[in-house]
Backbone as CSV, one residue per row, in Angstrom:
resi,resn,N_x,N_y,N_z,CA_x,CA_y,CA_z,C_x,C_y,C_z
1,MET,8.574,-1.661,-9.251,9.024,-2.332,-7.870,8.605,-3.731,-7.258
2,PRO,9.614,-4.355,-7.175,9.130,-5.596,-6.862,8.842,-5.752,-5.406
3,VAL,7.629,-6.925,-5.315,7.020,-7.276,-3.977,8.135,-8.141,-3.481
4,ILE,8.260,-7.717,-2.093,9.387,-8.729,-1.498,8.524,-9.609,-0.142
5,ASP,7.278,-9.052,-0.038,6.485,-9.757,0.786,4.997,-9.388,0.946
6,LEU,4.404,-10.375,1.353,2.762,-10.172,0.819,2.143,-11.112,2.000
7,ALA,1.150,-10.624,2.430,0.139,-11.521,3.412,-1.243,-10.917,3.170
8,ILE,-1.959,-11.844,3.322,-3.470,-11.442,3.194,-4.231,-12.626,4.132
9,GLU,-4.986,-12.123,4.807,-6.334,-12.762,5.682,-7.682,-12.751,4.933
10,TYR,-8.363,-13.621,4.515,-9.798,-13.357,4.417,-10.702,-13.979,5.534
11,LYS,-11.412,-12.844,5.873,-12.183,-12.745,6.997,-13.495,-13.075,6.591
12,GLN,-14.367,-12.432,5.259,-15.542,-13.019,5.139,-15.447,-13.031,3.514
13,PRO,-16.366,-13.815,3.076,-16.334,-13.559,1.413,-17.079,-12.214,0.744
14,ALA,-16.636,-12.027,-0.303,-17.242,-11.255,-1.157,-17.930,-11.863,-2.533
15,ARG,-19.328,-11.135,-2.834,-19.779,-11.982,-4.094,-19.398,-11.107,-4.965
16,TYR,-20.001,-11.959,-6.028,-19.642,-11.796,-7.670,-20.066,-10.041,-7.837
17,ASP,-21.096,-9.726,-7.470,-21.440,-8.248,-7.953,-21.247,-7.387,-6.988
18,ASP,-20.811,-7.808,-5.834,-20.607,-6.715,-4.752,-19.158,-5.500,-5.649
19,VAL,-19.860,-4.404,-4.910,-18.838,-3.442,-5.131,-17.875,-3.146,-3.828
20,LEU,-16.775,-3.111,-4.241,-15.781,-3.392,-2.938,-14.905,-2.093,-2.928
21,GLU,-14.777,-1.624,-1.439,-14.027,-0.313,-1.227,-12.420,-0.934,-0.786
22,ILE,-11.564,-0.804,-1.297,-10.230,-1.049,-0.811,-9.721,0.653,-0.391
23,THR,-9.190,-0.171,1.037,-8.230,1.312,1.685,-7.245,0.797,1.859
24,ALA,-6.171,1.627,1.063,-4.642,1.274,1.677,-4.058,2.474,2.503
25,CYS,-3.115,1.840,3.307,-2.376,3.225,4.147,-0.804,2.575,4.322
26,PHE,-0.306,3.670,5.036,1.236,3.441,5.090,1.574,4.160,6.413
27,ALA,2.461,3.730,7.269,2.471,4.255,8.426,4.054,5.334,8.415
28,GLU,5.023,4.965,7.583,6.222,5.649,7.654,6.676,5.866,6.207
29,THR,7.683,7.028,6.251,8.030,7.650,4.967,9.227,6.310,4.598
30,PRO,8.810,5.976,3.508,9.632,4.801,2.835,11.355,5.543,2.686
31,ARG,12.036,4.268,3.144,13.753,4.512,2.706,13.635,3.517,1.530
32,VAL,14.179,2.296,1.964,14.445,1.480,0.531,13.038,0.666,0.503
33,ARG,12.145,0.453,1.182,11.350,-0.057,1.315,10.049,0.415,1.708
34,VAL,8.601,-0.089,1.015,7.685,0.596,1.920,6.316,-0.589,2.024
35,ARG,5.898,-0.276,3.367,4.817,-1.548,3.360,3.943,-0.624,3.636
36,LEU,2.445,-1.399,2.343,1.407,-0.865,2.293,0.712,-1.740,3.117
37,ASP,-0.492,-1.209,3.769,-1.670,-2.057,4.459,-3.057,-1.873,3.841
38,TYR,-3.600,-2.979,3.931,-4.954,-2.726,3.180,-6.205,-3.334,3.946
39,GLU,-7.200,-2.690,3.579,-8.542,-3.295,4.370,-9.676,-3.409,3.128
40,VAL,-10.594,-4.323,3.047,-11.350,-4.722,1.909,-12.515,-4.690,2.714
41,ARG,-13.627,-3.822,1.981,-15.029,-4.089,2.359,-15.895,-3.836,1.188
42,ARG,-17.285,-4.253,1.493,-17.957,-3.779,0.523,-18.792,-2.191,0.949
43,ALA,-18.860,-1.963,-0.383,-19.017,-0.263,-0.343,-20.080,0.128,0.374
44,ASP,-21.273,-0.586,0.745,-22.039,-0.265,1.869,-22.339,-1.094,3.066
45,ASP,-21.210,-1.178,3.324,-21.532,-2.319,4.753,-19.926,-2.213,5.279
46,PRO,-19.944,-1.813,6.294,-18.449,-1.884,7.311,-17.965,-2.989,7.696
47,THR,-18.496,-4.200,7.263,-17.839,-5.319,7.788,-16.425,-5.310,7.282
48,LEU,-15.548,-5.826,7.667,-13.767,-6.120,7.113,-14.221,-7.387,6.777
49,LEU,-13.897,-7.441,5.055,-13.466,-8.558,4.656,-12.308,-9.150,4.201
50,VAL,-11.244,-8.690,4.219,-10.007,-9.014,3.861,-8.977,-8.049,4.254
51,THR,-7.744,-8.408,5.292,-7.110,-7.417,5.243,-5.622,-7.982,4.483
52,GLY,-4.576,-7.269,4.548,-3.115,-7.844,3.804,-2.347,-6.644,3.796
53,HIS,-1.112,-7.262,3.573,-0.125,-6.222,3.358,0.784,-6.022,2.043
54,THR,1.703,-5.723,1.790,2.590,-5.875,0.641,3.779,-4.987,1.244
55,THR,5.077,-5.601,0.798,6.211,-4.808,1.280,6.704,-4.685,-0.102
56,LEU,6.972,-3.479,-0.585,7.766,-3.403,-2.150,9.045,-2.655,-1.718
57,CYS,9.936,-2.815,-2.631,11.169,-2.281,-2.668,11.863,-1.570,-3.868
58,PHE,12.316,-0.187,-3.525,12.951,0.599,-4.470,14.144,-0.111,-5.295
59,PHE,14.128,-0.031,-6.253,15.063,-1.148,-7.243,15.768,-0.480,-8.322
60,ASP,16.969,-0.472,-8.636,17.632,0.100,-9.561,17.672,-1.446,-10.942
61,ARG,17.104,-1.408,-11.851,17.142,-2.385,-12.714,18.589,-2.462,-13.476
62,THR,19.317,-1.240,-13.626,20.499,-1.609,-14.198,21.640,-2.395,-13.480
63,ARG,21.655,-1.880,-12.314,22.327,-2.326,-11.429,22.177,-3.723,-10.418
64,ASN,20.799,-4.074,-10.795,19.881,-5.259,-9.830,20.064,-5.184,-8.614
65,ARG,20.194,-3.840,-8.034,20.115,-3.708,-6.559,19.320,-2.826,-6.136
66,PRO,18.773,-2.889,-4.793,17.745,-2.034,-3.674,18.838,-0.713,-3.498
67,ILE,17.893,0.251,-3.865,18.131,1.498,-3.645,17.202,1.886,-2.833
68,ALA,17.829,3.708,-2.376,17.011,4.452,-1.637,15.773,4.920,-2.402
69,ALA,14.767,5.273,-1.869,13.591,5.714,-2.390,14.084,7.135,-3.031
70,PRO,13.254,7.496,-4.070,13.994,8.989,-4.721,13.600,10.198,-3.715
71,PRO,14.258,10.798,-3.889,13.703,12.199,-2.872,12.303,12.889,-3.227
72,PRO,11.810,12.783,-4.650,10.457,13.168,-4.444,9.443,12.345,-4.390
73,VAL,9.544,10.918,-4.503,8.450,9.724,-3.657,8.933,9.857,-1.925
74,ARG,9.816,10.082,-1.872,9.693,10.514,-0.318,9.234,11.976,0.054
75,ALA,9.365,12.734,-0.715,8.370,13.949,-0.166,6.769,13.823,-0.393
76,VAL,6.475,13.093,-0.947,5.067,12.642,-1.550,4.437,12.028,-0.286
77,PHE,5.541,11.057,0.126,4.989,10.027,1.188,4.755,11.146,2.753
78,GLU,5.716,11.935,3.099,6.074,12.780,3.725,4.832,13.667,3.829
79,ARG,4.408,14.571,3.053,3.154,15.478,2.831,2.288,14.404,3.232
80,ALA,1.837,13.191,2.548,0.503,12.457,2.809,0.417,12.240,4.377
81,LEU,1.648,11.854,4.856,1.894,11.434,6.395,1.291,12.796,7.441
82,ASN,1.680,13.627,6.787,1.530,14.962,7.679,0.365,15.445,7.242
83,GLY,-0.797,14.758,6.461,-2.156,15.131,6.466,-2.297,16.634,5.020
84,GLN,-1.003,16.719,4.510,-1.304,17.525,3.541,-1.897,16.889,2.200
85,LYS,-2.396,17.570,1.049,-2.928,17.381,-0.078,-1.688,16.860,-0.890
86,VAL,-1.918,15.647,-1.627,-0.924,14.985,-2.720,-1.469,15.349,-3.585
87,GLU,-0.775,16.116,-4.621,-1.404,16.293,-6.049,-0.922,15.102,-6.833
88,GLU,-1.665,14.780,-7.831,-1.516,13.463,-8.550,-0.929,13.730,-10.085
C-alpha cells in the first residue's frame, strides 16, 4: 500500500535505550484510503513524545490504479471499530 500522506510532530526526545510504546488508531472503515494516527510514549511514562499520521491507499499494481478496500479488509476494520476482537 503506497503512503500518500505523512505527518509527524516531535514533542519530546526519546533516548537510545528507551523502551517505546507506539499506539496506532483509526477512526473509520477505509474505502480507498485509510488514515492511521500514531502516538509514541516511553513504556513507563505517560508523556507524549511524538504524534503523527499516515494515509495509505489501496492499490491495484497490475492496473496502476487506486481501488476500493477489499471486503475482507473492510470487515476487519469494521469489527475493530465496533470493539469486537480481531483475529490475527
